[in-house]
C-alpha positions as CSV (number, residue, x, y, z in Angstrom):
1,M,-11.2,4.8,-17.4
2,T,-12.0,6.5,-14.1
3,L,-12.7,4.3,-11.0
4,S,-16.5,4.9,-11.5
5,D,-16.6,3.8,-15.0
6,L,-14.9,0.7,-13.7
7,Q,-17.3,-0.3,-11.3
8,H,-20.2,0.1,-13.4
9,L,-18.6,-1.9,-16.1
10,L,-18.1,-4.6,-13.9
11,E,-21.6,-4.8,-12.3
12,R,-22.6,-4.9,-15.9
13,A,-20.5,-7.9,-16.8
14,A,-21.6,-10.0,-13.8
15,G,-23.0,-13.1,-15.3
16,V,-22.6,-12.2,-19.1
17,G,-22.6,-15.3,-21.4
18,I,-19.3,-15.6,-23.5
19,A,-18.6,-18.6,-25.8
20,C,-15.0,-19.6,-26.1
21,V,-13.6,-21.8,-28.9
22,G,-10.0,-22.8,-29.6
23,D,-6.8,-24.5,-28.5
24,L,-6.8,-25.9,-25.1
25,M,-3.6,-26.8,-23.5
26,L,-2.3,-27.9,-20.1
27,D,0.3,-25.5,-18.6
28,R,2.8,-27.6,-16.1
29,Y,5.1,-25.7,-13.6
30,I,8.0,-27.7,-12.2
31,Y,9.5,-25.3,-9.4
32,G,13.1,-25.8,-7.8
33,A,16.4,-24.6,-6.8
34,V,19.6,-24.2,-9.2
35,E,22.7,-24.2,-7.1
36,R,25.3,-26.0,-9.5
37,V,26.2,-26.6,-13.1
38,S,26.2,-30.0,-14.5
39,P,29.6,-31.5,-14.8
40,E,28.4,-33.3,-17.8
41,A,27.6,-30.2,-19.8
42,P,27.4,-26.3,-18.9
43,I,23.7,-26.7,-17.9
44,P,21.9,-25.5,-14.6
45,V,20.8,-28.6,-12.2
46,M,17.9,-28.1,-10.9
47,S,16.7,-29.8,-7.6
48,L,12.8,-30.6,-7.5
49,G,10.8,-28.6,-5.4
50,R,7.1,-28.6,-6.3
51,E,4.8,-28.9,-9.3
52,A,1.4,-27.1,-10.4
53,A,-0.8,-27.5,-13.3
54,M,-3.0,-24.5,-14.8
55,L,-5.3,-24.0,-17.5
56,G,-3.5,-22.8,-20.7
57,G,-4.6,-21.6,-24.0
58,A,-8.4,-21.1,-24.5
59,G,-8.7,-22.8,-21.2
60,N,-6.7,-19.7,-19.5
61,V,-9.0,-17.4,-21.6
62,A,-11.9,-19.2,-20.1
63,R,-10.6,-19.1,-16.5
64,N,-9.9,-15.6,-16.9
65,L,-13.4,-15.0,-18.0
66,A,-15.1,-16.9,-14.9
67,A,-12.7,-15.0,-12.7
68,L,-14.2,-11.7,-13.9
69,G,-17.5,-12.9,-13.3
70,A,-18.9,-14.3,-16.7
71,K,-20.7,-17.3,-17.4
72,V,-18.3,-19.2,-20.1
73,S,-19.1,-22.2,-22.5
74,L,-15.8,-23.4,-23.7
75,V,-15.1,-26.0,-26.6
76,G,-11.8,-27.4,-27.6
77,I,-10.3,-30.7,-28.5
78,V,-8.1,-33.2,-26.1
79,G,-6.3,-36.1,-26.6
80,A,-7.4,-39.5,-25.0
81,D,-4.9,-39.6,-22.2
82,E,-3.8,-38.4,-19.1
83,P,-3.3,-34.9,-19.5
84,A,-6.9,-34.7,-20.8
85,D,-8.2,-36.0,-17.4
86,G,-6.0,-33.2,-15.6
87,L,-7.8,-30.8,-18.1
88,A,-11.1,-31.7,-17.3
89,A,-10.4,-32.0,-13.5
90,L,-9.0,-28.6,-13.5
91,L,-12.1,-27.2,-15.6
92,A,-14.7,-29.1,-13.0
93,A,-13.0,-27.1,-10.2
94,E,-13.8,-23.9,-12.1
95,E,-17.1,-22.0,-11.3
96,G,-18.4,-20.5,-14.2
97,I,-16.7,-22.6,-16.8
98,E,-19.3,-25.3,-18.7
99,A,-16.7,-27.2,-20.7
100,D,-17.4,-29.4,-23.9
101,L,-14.3,-31.4,-24.4
102,I,-14.0,-33.1,-27.7
103,S,-11.8,-36.2,-27.8
104,D,-9.5,-37.0,-30.5
105,P,-7.4,-40.2,-29.8
106,Q,-5.3,-39.2,-32.8
107,R,-3.9,-36.2,-31.0
108,P,-2.2,-35.5,-27.8
109,T,-3.4,-33.3,-25.5
110,T,-1.4,-30.0,-25.9
111,V,1.0,-29.7,-22.9
112,K,3.7,-27.0,-21.9
113,T,5.9,-28.0,-19.3
114,R,8.1,-25.0,-17.7
115,F,10.8,-25.3,-15.3
116,V,11.2,-22.5,-13.1
117,A,13.9,-21.7,-10.3
118,G,14.7,-18.3,-8.7
119,G,11.6,-17.0,-10.4
120,Q,13.1,-17.5,-14.0
121,Q,12.1,-19.9,-16.4
122,L,15.0,-22.1,-17.4
123,L,13.5,-24.5,-20.2
124,R,10.2,-25.1,-21.5
125,L,8.9,-28.4,-23.0
126,D,6.0,-28.7,-25.4
127,V,3.9,-31.9,-26.2
128,E,1.4,-31.0,-29.2
129,S,0.3,-31.8,-32.7
130,D,-1.3,-29.8,-35.1
131,A,-2.3,-32.7,-37.3
132,P,-5.7,-32.8,-39.0
133,L,-8.8,-33.1,-36.9
134,A,-10.0,-35.9,-39.1
135,G,-13.1,-37.4,-37.3
136,A,-13.5,-34.7,-34.4
137,E,-13.9,-31.8,-36.4
138,A,-17.8,-32.6,-37.2
139,A,-18.5,-33.1,-33.1
140,L,-16.2,-30.0,-32.6
141,I,-18.5,-27.8,-35.1
142,A,-21.7,-29.0,-33.5
143,A,-20.2,-28.4,-29.8
144,A,-19.2,-24.9,-31.2
145,R,-22.8,-23.9,-32.6
146,S,-24.5,-25.3,-29.5
147,A,-22.1,-23.2,-27.2
148,I,-22.6,-20.0,-29.3
149,A,-26.4,-20.1,-29.2
150,G,-27.6,-17.3,-26.7
151,V,-24.2,-15.7,-26.0
152,G,-23.4,-12.1,-26.6
153,V,-19.4,-12.6,-27.6
154,V,-17.7,-15.4,-29.0
155,L,-14.0,-15.6,-28.6
156,L,-11.9,-17.6,-30.8
157,S,-8.4,-18.6,-29.3
158,D,-6.1,-19.7,-31.9
159,Y,-2.6,-21.1,-30.7
160,A,-2.2,-22.9,-34.2
161,K,-2.8,-26.4,-32.8
162,G,-5.1,-27.2,-35.7
163,V,-8.4,-26.7,-33.9
164,L,-9.5,-23.4,-35.6
165,T,-9.6,-25.0,-39.3
166,P,-11.4,-23.2,-41.8
167,A,-14.6,-25.1,-41.5
168,V,-14.7,-24.4,-37.7
169,I,-14.2,-20.8,-38.1
170,A,-16.8,-20.7,-40.6
171,A,-19.4,-22.3,-38.5
172,C,-18.7,-20.1,-35.4
173,L,-19.2,-17.0,-37.7
174,S,-22.5,-18.3,-38.8
175,A,-23.6,-19.0,-35.5
176,A,-22.4,-15.8,-34.1
177,V,-24.4,-14.2,-36.7
178,A,-27.6,-16.1,-35.7
179,A,-27.2,-15.3,-32.1
180,G,-26.3,-11.6,-32.8
181,A,-23.2,-11.9,-31.1
182,L,-19.7,-10.1,-31.8
183,V,-16.7,-12.4,-32.3
184,V,-13.2,-11.7,-31.3
185,V,-10.0,-13.5,-32.4
186,D,-6.7,-14.1,-30.5
187,P,-4.9,-14.9,-34.0
188,K,-1.9,-17.2,-34.8
189,G,-0.2,-17.7,-38.3
190,R,0.9,-15.4,-41.4
191,S,-2.7,-14.2,-42.5
192,F,-5.7,-12.3,-40.5
193,A,-7.8,-13.1,-43.8
194,K,-8.6,-16.6,-42.7
195,Y,-10.9,-15.5,-39.9
196,G,-13.3,-13.8,-42.2
197,A,-15.6,-10.8,-41.0
198,V,-15.1,-10.9,-37.5
199,D,-15.4,-7.7,-35.1
200,L,-11.8,-7.6,-33.7
201,I,-8.3,-9.4,-34.5
202,K,-6.1,-8.8,-31.4
203,P,-2.6,-9.8,-32.2
204,N,0.4,-8.4,-30.4
205,G,3.3,-6.7,-31.8
206,K,5.5,-9.4,-33.1
207,E,2.3,-11.2,-34.6
208,L,1.3,-8.0,-36.3
209,A,4.7,-7.5,-37.7
210,S,5.0,-11.3,-38.9
211,V,1.6,-10.8,-40.6
212,T,2.4,-7.2,-42.4
213,G,6.2,-7.7,-42.7
214,L,6.5,-4.1,-41.4
215,P,8.3,-2.6,-38.5
216,V,6.4,-2.0,-35.3
217,G,8.7,-0.3,-33.0
218,T,7.2,3.1,-33.1
219,D,3.6,4.6,-33.0
220,V,3.9,5.6,-36.8
221,Q,5.1,2.2,-37.5
222,V,2.3,0.5,-35.9
223,E,-0.1,2.5,-37.6
224,A,1.3,1.7,-41.1
225,A,1.6,-2.1,-40.3
226,L,-2.5,-1.8,-38.8
227,S,-3.4,-0.1,-41.7
228,S,-1.7,-2.8,-44.1
229,A,-3.6,-5.5,-42.0
230,L,-6.9,-4.0,-42.1
231,A,-6.1,-4.0,-45.8
232,G,-5.3,-7.8,-46.3
233,C,-8.4,-9.2,-44.1
234,T,-12.3,-8.3,-43.8
235,A,-12.0,-7.6,-39.9
236,R,-13.8,-4.8,-38.7
237,A,-11.2,-3.6,-36.2
238,I,-7.7,-4.9,-35.2
239,L,-6.2,-4.1,-31.6
240,V,-2.3,-4.8,-31.2
241,T,-1.0,-5.4,-27.8
242,R,2.6,-3.9,-27.5
243,A,4.1,-4.9,-24.0
244,G,4.9,-1.9,-22.3
245,A,4.2,0.5,-24.9
246,G,0.2,-0.2,-24.6
247,M,-2.0,-1.0,-27.0
248,S,-3.0,0.5,-30.3
249,L,-6.8,0.1,-32.1
250,A,-7.3,0.6,-35.8
251,V,-11.0,0.5,-36.4
252,R,-11.7,0.6,-40.2
253,G,-12.3,3.9,-41.7
254,E,-11.1,5.7,-38.5
255,A,-7.9,7.0,-37.2
256,V,-5.6,4.6,-35.3
257,R,-6.1,5.2,-31.3
258,H,-3.0,4.6,-29.0
259,F,-3.5,3.5,-25.2
260,K,-0.5,3.9,-23.3
261,A,0.4,1.4,-20.3
262,S,1.3,2.3,-16.7
263,A,4.6,1.5,-15.7
264,R,4.0,-1.7,-13.9
265,A,6.7,-4.4,-12.4
266,V,6.7,-7.4,-14.7
267,F,7.3,-10.9,-13.5
268,D,5.9,-13.1,-16.3
269,V,4.1,-12.2,-19.2
270,S,3.0,-15.9,-19.8
271,G,-0.7,-15.7,-20.5
272,A,-1.0,-12.3,-20.7
273,G,-2.5,-12.2,-24.0
274,D,-5.2,-14.5,-22.8
275,T,-6.4,-12.1,-20.1
276,A,-6.0,-9.1,-22.7
277,I,-8.7,-11.1,-25.0
278,A,-10.8,-12.2,-22.1
279,A,-11.0,-8.6,-20.8
280,L,-12.1,-7.5,-24.2
281,G,-14.7,-9.8,-24.6
282,L,-16.2,-9.2,-21.0
283,A,-16.4,-5.5,-21.6
284,L,-17.6,-6.0,-25.1
285,A,-20.4,-8.5,-23.8
286,A,-21.2,-5.8,-20.9
287,S,-22.1,-3.1,-23.8
288,A,-18.8,-1.2,-23.4
289,A,-17.6,1.2,-26.4
290,L,-14.6,-0.5,-28.0
291,D,-12.2,2.1,-26.6
292,A,-13.4,1.7,-22.9
293,A,-13.2,-2.3,-23.4
294,T,-9.7,-1.4,-24.7
295,A,-9.0,0.6,-21.9
296,F,-10.3,-2.4,-19.5
297,A,-8.1,-4.9,-21.4
298,L,-5.0,-2.5,-20.9
299,L,-5.7,-2.6,-17.1
300,A,-6.4,-6.3,-16.7
301,S,-3.1,-7.2,-18.7
302,G,-1.1,-5.0,-16.7
303,V,-2.1,-6.5,-13.4
304,V,-1.5,-10.3,-14.7
305,V,2.0,-9.6,-15.5
306,G,2.8,-9.0,-12.2
307,K,2.0,-12.4,-11.4
308,V,3.9,-15.7,-12.0
309,G,2.6,-18.3,-14.5
310,T,-0.5,-18.1,-16.5
311,A,-2.7,-16.3,-14.1
312,V,-6.0,-14.6,-13.9
313,V,-7.5,-11.2,-12.1
314,T,-10.2,-10.5,-10.2
315,P,-12.7,-7.4,-9.9
316,G,-11.2,-6.6,-6.7
317,E,-7.7,-6.4,-8.2
318,L,-8.7,-4.6,-11.0
319,I,-10.3,-1.8,-8.7
320,E,-7.3,-1.7,-6.7
321,A,-4.8,-0.9,-9.8
322,E,-7.1,1.6,-10.9
323,M,-6.9,3.3,-7.5
324,A,-3.3,2.6,-7.2
325,Q,-3.0,4.8,-10.5
326,H,-4.0,7.8,-8.6
327,L,-2.2,7.3,-5.6
328,T,1.4,8.3,-4.6
329,A,3.9,5.6,-4.0
330,L,3.9,5.9,-0.6
331,E,0.1,5.8,-0.3
332,A,0.1,2.6,-2.7
333,K,2.2,0.9,-0.1
334,I,-0.8,1.4,2.7
335,L,-3.5,-1.5,2.2
336,P,-6.3,-2.6,3.9
337,L,-6.0,-6.6,4.5
338,D,-7.6,-7.9,1.5
339,G,-4.9,-5.9,-0.8
340,V,-2.1,-6.9,1.4
341,L,-3.4,-10.8,0.7
342,H,-3.4,-10.1,-3.0
343,C,0.2,-9.1,-2.6
344,V,1.3,-11.9,-0.5
345,A,-0.1,-14.6,-2.7
346,R,1.8,-12.9,-5.8
347,W,5.2,-12.6,-3.4
348,R,4.7,-16.7,-2.5
349,A,4.2,-17.3,-6.0
350,Q,7.7,-15.8,-6.9
351,G,9.4,-17.8,-4.0
352,L,9.5,-14.8,-1.9
353,S,9.5,-15.1,2.2
354,I,7.2,-13.0,3.9
355,G,8.0,-11.0,7.2
356,F,5.8,-9.2,9.7
357,T,5.9,-7.1,12.6
358,N,3.6,-4.5,14.4
359,G,3.7,-1.5,16.6
360,C,2.3,1.9,17.2
361,F,5.1,3.9,15.5
362,D,3.9,7.3,17.1
363,I,7.0,9.3,16.7
364,L,9.4,7.8,14.5
365,H,12.9,7.9,15.8
366,R,16.4,6.4,15.0
367,G,15.4,3.0,17.2
368,H,12.4,2.3,14.9
369,V,14.4,3.2,11.7
370,S,17.2,0.6,12.9
371,Y,14.6,-2.0,14.4
372,L,12.5,-2.0,10.8
373,A,15.9,-2.2,8.7
374,S,16.9,-5.3,10.9
375,A,13.6,-6.8,10.4
376,R,13.6,-6.5,6.8
377,Q,17.0,-8.5,6.9
378,A,15.0,-11.3,8.3
379,C,13.0,-11.5,5.0
380,D,12.3,-10.7,1.4
381,R,9.2,-8.7,2.1
382,L,8.4,-7.0,5.0
383,I,4.6,-5.9,6.2
384,V,4.1,-3.6,9.3
385,G,0.8,-3.8,11.0
386,L,0.2,-0.6,12.2
387,N,-2.2,0.5,15.1
388,T,-5.0,2.8,14.3
389,D,-5.4,5.7,16.7
390,A,-8.2,4.3,18.6
391,S,-6.0,1.2,19.5
392,V,-2.8,3.2,20.1
393,R,-5.3,5.3,22.7
394,A,-6.4,1.9,24.4
395,L,-2.8,0.9,24.6
396,K,-1.0,4.0,25.6
397,G,-3.6,6.3,27.2
398,E,-5.2,9.8,26.3
399,G,-3.1,12.0,24.6
400,R,-1.7,9.2,22.3
401,P,-0.9,9.0,19.7
402,V,0.9,12.3,18.6
403,N,0.5,11.6,15.0
404,D,-2.4,10.4,13.8
405,L,-3.0,7.1,11.5
406,E,-2.4,8.8,8.0
407,G,0.8,10.8,9.4
408,R,2.3,7.6,10.9
409,A,1.4,5.4,8.1
410,L,2.7,7.6,5.4
411,V,6.0,7.9,7.3
412,I,6.4,4.2,7.8
413,A,5.7,3.6,4.2
414,G,8.3,6.1,3.5
415,L,11.0,3.8,4.9
416,A,12.6,1.8,2.1
417,S,12.8,-1.4,4.6
418,V,9.0,-1.5,4.5
419,D,7.0,-3.0,1.8
420,L,3.6,-2.7,3.1
421,V,1.7,-1.2,5.9
422,V,-1.5,-2.6,7.0
423,P,-3.5,-0.5,9.8
424,F,-5.2,-2.9,12.4
425,D,-8.0,-1.7,15.1
426,A,-7.3,-4.4,17.8
427,Q,-5.1,-4.2,20.5
428,T,-3.3,-7.3,19.2
429,P,-2.2,-8.2,15.5
430,I,-3.2,-11.9,15.9
431,A,-6.0,-11.6,13.4
432,L,-3.3,-10.1,11.1
433,I,-0.9,-12.8,11.5
434,E,-3.3,-15.5,11.1
435,A,-4.8,-14.3,7.7
436,I,-1.1,-13.2,6.4
437,R,0.6,-16.3,7.7
438,P,4.0,-14.8,7.6
439,D,6.8,-17.1,7.0
440,V,9.0,-14.9,9.8
441,L,7.4,-13.0,12.7
442,I,9.7,-10.2,14.1
443,K,9.7,-8.5,17.4
444,G,12.2,-6.5,19.3
445,A,14.8,-8.0,21.8
446,D,12.9,-6.6,24.7
447,Y,10.7,-9.7,24.2
448,T,11.1,-13.5,24.3
449,V,9.8,-15.7,22.0
450,E,7.1,-16.8,24.4
451,T,5.9,-13.6,24.9
452,V,5.4,-12.6,21.0
453,V,1.6,-12.6,20.2
454,G,1.3,-15.0,17.3
455,A,4.7,-17.0,17.9
456,D,2.4,-20.1,18.4
457,V,0.6,-19.7,15.3
458,V,3.6,-19.0,13.4
459,Q,5.6,-21.8,14.7
460,G,2.5,-24.2,14.4
461,Y,2.8,-24.0,10.6
462,G,6.5,-24.0,10.5
463,G,7.3,-20.4,10.2
464,S,10.3,-18.9,12.4
465,V,10.2,-15.7,14.9
466,V,12.9,-13.2,15.1
467,L,14.1,-11.1,17.8
468,A,15.4,-8.0,16.2
469,P,17.8,-5.9,18.2
470,L,17.0,-2.5,19.7
471,V,19.1,0.7,20.0
472,E,19.3,1.6,23.2
473,G,17.9,5.0,24.7
474,Y,15.3,5.9,22.2
475,S,11.5,5.4,22.6
476,T,8.5,7.5,21.6
477,T,7.7,7.8,25.7
478,A,11.2,9.1,26.1
479,A,10.8,11.7,23.2
480,I,7.6,13.0,24.3
481,R,9.0,13.6,27.9
482,K,11.7,15.3,26.4
483,M,9.6,17.6,24.4
484,A,7.7,18.4,27.3
485,K,10.7,19.4,29.4
486,A,11.7,21.8,26.4
487,P,11.5,25.7,26.9
488,V,8.9,27.1,24.6
489,G,10.8,29.2,21.9
490,R,9.3,32.6,20.9
491,A,7.8,33.5,17.8
């Protein structure tokens, strides 16, 4: 998918109507720190830090759709309990989602509580029931039919909690036929046949292996498993997500097509399947061909695994990710402020501390390298604000900079101590500091804390200011003077 194709798809997708029916759940995260092992048993002791709650299951699918610009009609079952109130409040805060929550007092609201320390999940506690819907089924069917009327795509999000009964599935399919809508399923269980003649089923590799009883480790094995799965159901196509191996698409009567994933840092796969089916649904609702929809879903799920928790992706993040695929590793570290803020949010979700420093860095010398290495030791991730050519000229006078912005940015990005470079055009970086809100603000030891621009801002919200040591005898001005005095050699 080219950048132009991606932008056109996102433009067409803005405001499309999609219905999502399935298992709702509340994802709770309890973050803390582990510093010792319990004396009672060989288990970690976690001290409580903070808690967070997010939409899970079909709710996370809807949240992903809304983040990508769709208008979502969400239908699901909740209990008559406190988690149901929490789900309702989260949904009410999401623009673009109209939710119809059917209450079933005989069932608890599904809640998954994850305990996280050091960026790793230690334990997950589930509260759930797959008991029959009983009296809630008729109300659920009526709500689903109403939600499907007038939309272009229906997503069935099955987490095997008993919501997508045969009667509910049949009602969704008949309503989709009446609306002229495509039906896409995120499946669970040991059979795809129960979903009927849907347009697309999207299992992951483990689910495909479970349904077919076949291995799925290689492309050839996946092709055989997909062929077997299609023979055992009436779906028109099956798309299997294969984590780092990408995705493979089998359309009835056609050869299997494999879509390879780009190498990405993976922090958490929670909700990646929700992002994939949401992206598929959005692309199909925007009239994208199935191959293009698959490429779009692969891009979106690749972005979301770089985040912690059940997360969403935005159109801006997708555009940045597509652009990054065509950049060198160094170029990818040079971002505008909005790109930097996306990275900062991801790092903070991982519990990492953010450091910031700035400068002209015109002619890189030993003093710069040493200073930036010291700055990086004060934080987990270091962002360097780099003066543009115009702001260097305003600060240093005509004839500066010696090296242009692109050259300076690439050289700074090439240092292992630097995680991101963000150019800025002002004479001071105060606007960057206020936007990024670094945990640590670093300047050279030739400053005092009182003279560091932004020190009062950072200290005001609880951050710290660090004065990093400098190597004596090194400066850009001195280097320029030395070069000016040097004799000109002969060619």
